[in-house]
Backbone as a chain_set.jsonl record, in Angstrom:
{"seq": "XXXXXXXXXXXXXXXXXXXXXXXXXXXXXXXXXXXXXXXXXXXXXXXXXXXXXXXXX", "coords": {"N": [[5.556, 9.124, -2.593], [2.24, 9.925, -3.18], [0.138, 8.769, -1.669], [1.104, 8.141, 0.791], [0.716, 10.021, 2.794], [2.467, 12.147, 3.288], [4.554, 11.005, 4.447], [7.777, 9.439, 4.295], [8.592, 6.766, 2.085], [9.928, 4.82, 3.475], [8.858, 4.969, 6.01], [6.296, 4.04, 5.92], [3.684, 2.071, 7.124], [1.647, -0.821, 8.085], [-0.908, 0.265, 8.67], [-1.003, 2.51, 7.048], [-1.012, 1.357, 4.518], [-3.433, -0.127, 4.705], [-5.233, 1.951, 4.93], [-4.865, 3.293, 2.56], [-5.727, 1.275, 0.709], [-8.366, 1.073, 1.5], [-9.362, 3.558, 0.816], [-9.076, 3.448, -1.981], [-11.015, 1.53, -2.494], [-13.438, 2.692, -1.43], [-13.623, 5.477, -2.128], [-12.599, 5.628, -4.745], [-13.875, 3.625, -5.967], [-12.905, 1.155, -6.943], [-12.508, -2.175, -8.334], [-12.367, -5.353, -6.648], [-10.37, -6.954, -7.774], [-8.515, -4.954, -8.813], [-7.846, -3.739, -6.459], [-6.516, -5.842, -5.192], [-4.39, -6.013, -6.978], [-3.112, -3.602, -6.544], [-2.378, -3.908, -3.866], [-0.566, -6.062, -4.08], [1.467, -4.835, -5.603], [2.316, -2.886, -3.776], [3.226, -4.538, -1.709], [5.303, -5.909, -3.085], [7.048, -3.702, -3.727], [7.795, -2.792, -1.14], [8.934, -5.079, 0.024], [10.678, -6.298, -1.825], [12.084, -4.247, -3.222], [12.73, -2.276, -1.246], [13.514, -3.993, 0.653], [12.17, -4.619, 3.122], [10.739, -6.235, 5.957], [8.275, -8.779, 5.381], [6.168, -8.858, 7.229], [5.606, -6.244, 7.913], [3.852, -5.24, 6.115]], "CA": [[4.33, 8.62, -3.056], [1.25, 10.75, -2.595], [-0.703, 8.056, -0.755], [1.84, 7.901, 2.058], [0.365, 11.087, 3.665], [3.565, 13.037, 3.616], [5.667, 10.178, 5.038], [8.721, 8.822, 3.298], [8.172, 5.345, 1.861], [10.499, 4.013, 4.544], [8.08, 5.103, 7.201], [4.958, 3.525, 5.688], [3.369, 0.871, 7.884], [0.491, -1.561, 7.746], [-2.028, 1.129, 8.772], [-0.973, 3.368, 5.853], [-1.439, 0.527, 3.4], [-4.814, -0.411, 4.782], [-5.959, 3.24, 4.683], [-4.871, 3.589, 1.074], [-6.613, 0.362, 0.058], [-9.773, 1.38, 1.839], [-9.592, 4.741, 0.034], [-9.277, 3.003, -3.368], [-12.322, 0.807, -2.584], [-14.608, 3.526, -1.146], [-13.6, 6.755, -2.8], [-12.391, 5.48, -6.159], [-14.834, 2.586, -6.382], [-12.159, 0.138, -7.762], [-12.873, -3.533, -8.203], [-11.543, -6.192, -5.798], [-9.218, -7.371, -8.527], [-7.7, -3.888, -8.893], [-7.378, -3.53, -5.121], [-5.485, -6.811, -4.968], [-3.144, -5.635, -7.766], [-2.482, -2.462, -5.835], [-1.697, -4.488, -2.627], [0.616, -6.847, -4.519], [2.431, -3.911, -6.042], [2.916, -2.28, -2.606], [4.025, -5.544, -1.029], [6.596, -6.056, -3.868], [7.922, -2.572, -3.55], [8.293, -2.743, 0.19], [9.762, -6.275, 0.319], [11.763, -6.644, -2.773], [12.866, -3.036, -3.507], [13.21, -1.633, -0.022], [13.962, -5.021, 1.519], [11.541, -4.58, 4.44], [10.118, -7.522, 6.263], [6.845, -8.92, 4.859], [5.269, -8.612, 8.338], [5.277, -4.857, 8.061], [2.754, -5.004, 5.181]], "C": [[3.235, 9.447, -2.356], [0.353, 10.057, -1.586], [-0.107, 7.829, 0.611], [1.52, 9.108, 3.107], [1.497, 11.845, 4.149], [4.74, 12.264, 4.234], [6.627, 9.702, 3.948], [8.279, 7.394, 3.183], [8.838, 4.405, 2.933], [9.75, 4.051, 5.855], [6.697, 4.514, 7.092], [4.852, 2.256, 6.515], [2.117, 0.309, 7.376], [-0.839, -0.654, 7.722], [-2.127, 2.054, 7.584], [-1.491, 2.579, 4.623], [-2.925, 0.24, 3.481], [-5.685, 0.842, 4.501], [-6.031, 3.481, 3.233], [-5.782, 2.586, 0.318], [-8.06, 0.617, 0.31], [-10.221, 2.647, 0.998], [-9.919, 4.337, -1.479], [-10.672, 2.401, -3.488], [-13.465, 1.752, -2.395], [-14.687, 4.797, -1.947], [-13.429, 6.599, -4.323], [-13.19, 4.366, -6.785], [-14.06, 1.567, -7.31], [-12.611, -1.26, -7.455], [-11.884, -4.252, -7.192], [-10.273, -6.572, -6.493], [-8.136, -6.216, -8.598], [-7.082, -3.592, -7.504], [-6.353, -4.538, -4.797], [-4.222, -6.566, -5.799], [-2.391, -4.591, -7.071], [-1.722, -3.015, -4.56], [-0.484, -5.264, -3.082], [1.749, -5.93, -4.933], [3.102, -3.248, -4.801], [3.761, -3.341, -1.829], [5.39, -5.783, -1.763], [7.55, -4.948, -3.655], [8.601, -2.576, -2.164], [9.191, -3.928, 0.558], [10.882, -6.507, -0.564], [12.674, -5.401, -3.115], [13.479, -2.422, -2.294], [13.695, -2.667, 0.973], [13.419, -4.989, 3.005], [10.947, -5.878, 4.66], [8.66, -7.553, 5.828], [5.862, -8.621, 5.938], [4.837, -7.173, 8.414], [4.049, -4.548, 7.149], [1.6, -5.784, 5.507]], "O": [[3.27, 9.653, -1.143], [-0.162, 10.732, -0.695], [-0.802, 7.353, 1.509], [2.081, 9.102, 4.202], [1.539, 12.19, 5.33], [5.795, 12.839, 4.504], [6.242, 9.594, 2.783], [7.65, 6.862, 4.098], [8.32, 3.327, 3.222], [10.001, 3.223, 6.73], [5.973, 4.486, 8.086], [5.795, 1.469, 6.6], [1.538, 0.799, 6.407], [-1.713, -0.824, 6.872], [-3.234, 2.361, 7.142], [-2.285, 3.077, 3.824], [-3.628, 0.338, 2.475], [-6.751, 0.742, 3.895], [-7.082, 3.826, 2.692], [-6.514, 2.978, -0.59], [-8.9, 0.403, -0.565], [-11.366, 2.719, 0.552], [-10.87, 4.819, -2.095], [-11.418, 2.695, -4.422], [-14.434, 1.649, -3.147], [-15.771, 5.153, -2.408], [-14.034, 7.341, -5.098], [-13.177, 4.189, -8.003], [-14.579, 1.193, -8.362], [-13.08, -1.497, -6.342], [-10.764, -3.801, -6.95], [-9.199, -6.526, -5.893], [-6.949, -6.509, -8.452], [-5.909, -3.23, -7.416], [-5.356, -4.183, -4.168], [-3.116, -6.88, -5.36], [-1.164, -4.646, -6.99], [-0.595, -2.618, -4.265], [0.576, -5.111, -2.474], [2.906, -6.227, -4.636], [4.32, -3.073, -4.787], [4.863, -3.049, -1.363], [6.45, -5.846, -1.14], [8.737, -5.179, -3.425], [9.812, -2.389, -2.047], [10.126, -3.765, 1.342], [11.964, -6.884, -0.115], [13.887, -5.544, -3.27], [14.66, -2.073, -2.313], [14.229, -2.308, 2.023], [14.135, -5.293, 3.959], [10.653, -6.604, 3.71], [7.93, -6.564, 5.884], [4.768, -8.153, 5.621], [3.762, -6.899, 8.949], [3.292, -3.628, 7.46], [0.584, -5.702, 4.816]]}, "num_chains": 1, "name": "protein.A"}
């Protein structure tokens, strides 16, 4: 994933997710609703697909 800053998805942590959501809000000017959708998609991917603990996100 391009937003992971060169990390594998397994190495992504809370800071990476926060940085990406901040980028979406400030640089891409997305709405709060779209930002929440992006967050929910990331949480789903990390917890359900990769089976990582929810506390990581």
